[in-house]
N, C-alpha and C positions, 0 to 999 in steps of 0.2 A: 718563731723568728723574733721574739722579744728583744734579745740581746745580739741580734745579728751582727751589729757593727761595734760591739764593745770589745776592745782588744785586750782582754784579760787572758793570759796564757798564750800558747802558740796560735796566733790569729788565723793564719792560713789554714791550719789543720781544722780549727773550729768551723771556719766558714765552709770548708769542703765537706763537712759533715752534713750540710744542707743540700749538697749537690744532687741534681736529678740525673739519672741515666748513668751508664757505665762506659760510654764510648769516650775516647780521646781524653783520658785522665790527665796526661801530662799537660795538654793545652789548657784544660780547666784549671789546673794548679797554677799555671803561669798567669792566667787571667785573674785569678783571685789574688795572687801575690802582687800583681800590678795594682789592683784596687787597694790593697792594704797599704802599699807605699804611698798612694795618692791621698789616703784618708788618715794617715798616721797621726797627723797633727790636729785633726778635727775631733771635737767632742760630739760624736754622732750617735751615742747610745740613746735609744728611745724606748724605754719600757712602756708597756701598755699595748692595747689592741691596735690602735691607730698609730702608725709610724710616720715620722716626718720625712721630708725629702732628704735624700742623700745625694749630694751633688759633686761633680768633678768639672774642671774647666773644659769648655768645648773647644776642640781643635779647629784649625782653619777650614778643613774639609768636613768637620763633624765626625770623623772616624777615629778609632783607637786601634793601634797596632799591638798585637800580642803574638809573639813568636811567629814571625813571618806572615801573619794574617792581619788584614785590616777589616774592621767591621764597626757598626754603630754601637756605642757603648751600652745603651739600654738593651739592645738585642743580645749582645754578648752575655750580660749578666742574667737576663731573663732566660736565656738558653741554659746557663749553668745551673740556676737554682729553681726554675719552674718548668720550663718546657724544652726538653732536650731536642725535640724534633722541630723546633722553631726554625724557619728558613728566611723570613723577611720581616722588615719593619712594618710592612703593610698588614701584617697579622696582629699588630699591637695598636692599642689606643690608650692614652693616659686616663687615669681616674679623675673625676672633677676636682678632688682635693690637691692634686699635684700642682705645685707652683712653678716647677722647672721642667715641663715636658720637652720632649725632643724637638717638636715642631715650633717651639717658641723662639723668639729672636734674642733671647738672653745669652749671656756669656757662659753660663753654666748649664749643665744638663743633669737631670735626676736619673740615677741608675738604680734606684730602689725597685727591685723586681715586683714588689707588691703595690707599686703605684701604676702598674700597667695591666690592662685587661686584654685577653686574647680574643680576637674577632673570629668567631667560629661560623663562617658563612661559606656557601658553595663557591663564592668568588675569591676566597682567600687563596694565597699563593700555594699553600699546602694542598689545596683541592684542585688547583688549576692543572697540575701535572699528575692527575690521578686516573680514576676509572675511565675507560673508553665507553662513551655513552651515546653518542649521536652520530648518525650516518651522514656522510658527505658525498656528494657526487663529483666534487672538483678533483682533478688529478693533482697529486702532491709533487713537491720538488724531488722527493726521493724516488728510487726505483724499486718496484716490486719484483722479486724473482718470478720467473715465468710460471713456476709451479705453485705459487702461493696465492691465497685468496685475499681479497681486500679486507681491511679492518676498519672498524668504526672509531673515529677519534673525536675527542671533545672539541667543541666549537672554538675554544680558545687557541687551538693549535693553528699556526699559520700555514696556509696552503698556497701553492703556486698554480695559477690558472693559465695555461698556455694560450687560451683564446684571447686573453687580454695582454699578452706579452709582447706583441709587435711594437717596434719603436714608433713613437709619434713623428709627425712631420718635422717638428722642431726638437731635435734630440737635445735634452739638457746636458750641460757639462757636468762632470762628476761632482763639482762643488755646488751645483744648483739642484741636484736631484732631491725632490722633496721626500722626507721621511714621515712615517705615520706618527700620530700623537704618541707621547711617551707611554710605554708599556711597563707595567709593574714587574713583569718577568723579563729576564734577559737571556733566557735559554729556551730553545724551541726544539720540539721533538721531530725527528725524521727517522725513517727506517722501516723495517719489517719485523714481523714476529720473530722472537728468538728461535722458534721451532721451524721457521721456513728456511728454504735453501739459501745459501749465501752467494749463489752464482748471480751474475748480473743479468737483468732482463734487457729489453730494448732501451737504448738511451732515451733520456727524457727530452722533450722538445726544447729547442734552443730558446734562449730569452729573446732572440731576434726573429722568431718565426711564430706563425699561428698554425691552426689545425690543417689548413689547406697548404700542402707542400708546394704546389705550383705558384700560388699567390705569394708564399713566403720567399721562395727563391727569386721571384720577380722583384719583390720589395727590397730584398737585400742587394740585388744588383743595382737598383736605383740608388740606394744609399752609397754603395761603393763608387758609383759614377760621381756622386756629389762630393764624397770624401775619399779620393783614391788612396790606397795603402802604399805610401812611399816609405815604409818603415822596416823593410826587410833588412836585417843586419847583414853586412858583408861576411862576417866571420861567425857562423852559427856555433854555439858552444857544444862540446861533445856530450855533456850530460844535460838532461832536461830538468833536473832538480837536484838540490842538495838538502840533506837532512841533518839537523843538529839536535841532540838530546840534552834536556835540562832537568835538574832536580831543584825545585824552588827557583831561585835566581842564579844558580850555579850551572855552568855548562860542564857536562861530563862526557869524556871521550872525544873522538875526532869528528870532523865534518865528513859525512858520507856523500859522495857524489854518485848519482844514480844515472846509469846509461840504459839499463833494461827498461822496457815499456811497462813492466810490472815489478813492484818491489814490496816485500812484506816486512814490517817492523814488528817483531815479537819479543817476548820476555824470556826466551830460552837461551841456551848456551852453546850453540854450534860454533866451534872455533874456525871453521873454514871461511875463506874469503869469497863467499858467494856473491855474485853480481845482483841477485834478485832477493836477497834476504839480509836483514840487519838484526842481530841478536843483542838486545839490550841487557840480557842476563849476564853477559860477559863483562860488563863495565863495573868498576869498583869506585867507591867514593868514601874516603875516611870520615867525612863529615855527615854521612847518611844517618838520619834519625829513624826511630821506629815507625813513624807514619809513612815515610818514604819507603822503607823496607817492606812494610805491609802492602803498600800500593803496588810495588814492583812484583809482588807475588801474584797479583791479580791481572797483570798485563796479559799473561797467557799467550794465546795465538795472535794477539795484537790486531793490527790493521794491515790492509793491502791497498797500495796506491797504484792506480792503473791510468796510463796515458792512452786514451781512446780518441782518435781523430782530433788530436791536439787539445782535447779537454781532459781534465783530471777528475777521476772518481775515487772516492774513498770507501772501502768496505770494512765493516767492523766484524772481525773474526772471533773476537773474545766473548766471554760470558758476562761482560759488564759494559755499560755504556761508555762512549767516548764523546768528548765535547770539542767542537771545531769552530774556530773563528776565521771566517773567510770574508773579506770585504767584497770580493767579487760576487759571491753567491748572495751575500746580504743585500748588495745593490740590486741584484737580479730579482730578489723577492721583496724589495722595497722595505727592508728592515734597517734598523740603526746600524752604523758601521761596526760597532764593537760587540754586537750580539754574538754569543757563543751558542751554536746549535747542538742539541743532544741527538746522537745517533745510537739507537739501542743495539743490543746484540743481534747480529745477523742483518742489520740494516746497511744501506749504502746511500751515498749522496754525491752528486756532482759538486765539487768544491771549487772548480775554476772553469769558466767558459771563455775560450780564446777569442771567439768571434765578438763577444760582448766587450772584451778588453780592447781589441783592436779598433772597434768603432769608437769607444770612449777615448782611446789614444788619439785618433785622428781628429775628433772633436776638440780635445784639449789643446791640440797644436795651435788652434786659432785663438785660444784664450791666453797664451803666453807661457812663460817658463814655469811659474809657480804652480798653476793648476796641472800642468803636465808632470812636474816633479812629484806632486802628491800621489800620482798613480803608482809610484813604487810601493806604496803601502799595500796595494792589491797583490803584489808579487810575493808576499809573505803570508803563510797560513800557519796558524798555531793550533795544536791539538793536544788535549789533556786526556790521560788515561784515567778512567773511573771517577775522577773528581771534577765537578763543574765549578765555574766561577761567574761572577757578575752580580747583578742586583739581587737575585734570589738566593745567593749563597753568602756565607761569611767570608769567602775568598773573593776579593774584589778584582784581583788581577791574575793573569795566567801565571805570573811569577810566584804566586802564593799556592799554586797547585803542586803536589809532590812530584809528579812525573809527567813531563810534557815534551813535545817535539816541535821544532820550527821547520817548516818546509819552504825553501827558497826556490822559486820557479825561474830557471835560468833563461829560457828563451823569451818569455815576456820582458824580463829585465834587459835582454839584448835589444829587443824592439824598442823599448823605452830609451835606451842609451842612444840609439840611432836618431830617434826623434828629438831628444834633448840637444843633440849636436846641430840640429837644423833650425833651432829657434834662438832668439836673442836671450842672453843671460839676464838675470834680474838686475835691477838698478843697484849699482855698488854704493850709492849714497845712502841707502837704507840700512846699512850696517857699518859699524866701526869698532875699533878695539875697546871702546869704553861704553858701547851701547848695551 
């Protein structure tokens, strides 16, 4: 790598010669091309064994966008030239001689891949989501099919313990709910073995109940007496949800309104207007790139959404994981709001609990318009096929994933609309045409 940054001849082609791994060649080429443009005017050739820092200006959020993806610059180029399986900046540390490491407060960042070392420990992000090694006795948030056996999961996986899930006496408002300390990973595993049955077992315990059903019902009745549910909309919507399909940040196809209690979203091409099936394979997009096209081939049997006792459950029917961002379930599990949970093949997860939402809705009514309005974010659930996003991935946003859907829950939105009409609107003095 002596002349890594000497731009003699076709610079991009020369730099790509050092690339590691064979995946996503087009993206790597664009990443290198972006770097060449940034460094074109710099004299950064450094012959010899020890290379100097190669810097680029640090952006406001510290990230660099390359072809619809945002990521940390040093992670991008370490991934291109040294470790193609690198997943997070937490796996890297700068060498002592690096003058512009990522965690410095300087205006520039060093992207020399040989100025970083990989942290190979059992706690690294690449190891966090790996072998299943430790037995846990806590029930998890996902459902086990009735004919499957329990599985051992690494202790870093988040578990939902129903014995601790009953609401406290002073129910916090949605904006006051404490979240755990920052986690280096932003995706969490849920589901069952790919070899187990995909049928649903018994519903998981509600976030508002404990193991004793009698005590739970009594406790919920007490809560409802304190916060009566005056939020039943007069005009209930005909459909319980609507689904929109996206490729990156582009909406493709129509909005599908779902009236059946069960609907499957798959990658096949059935042209019939079935009420319980949406075939994404029918949709065309002239701007579709090879990554999107390849991901669409892996949607397969897709996912099934089921409305069971007003709660929504998602079942992964495909042979690849799906990633779900649900603020409702994240609140229930005391996770950060934007966490995307990984559901493996054959797994299933409750992605919306109506009782929890209604209790939060009634609580928020006492806090004013703005906390109440913020609950609309809980009524939208985003799910990506095969590709994850978040802190542990080079895709930071769902709009950077190739194929994803947004699920809009109609009835919770109708309840919220009724509640919003019952409270005072926000202070009009806090916004103006020039603010």
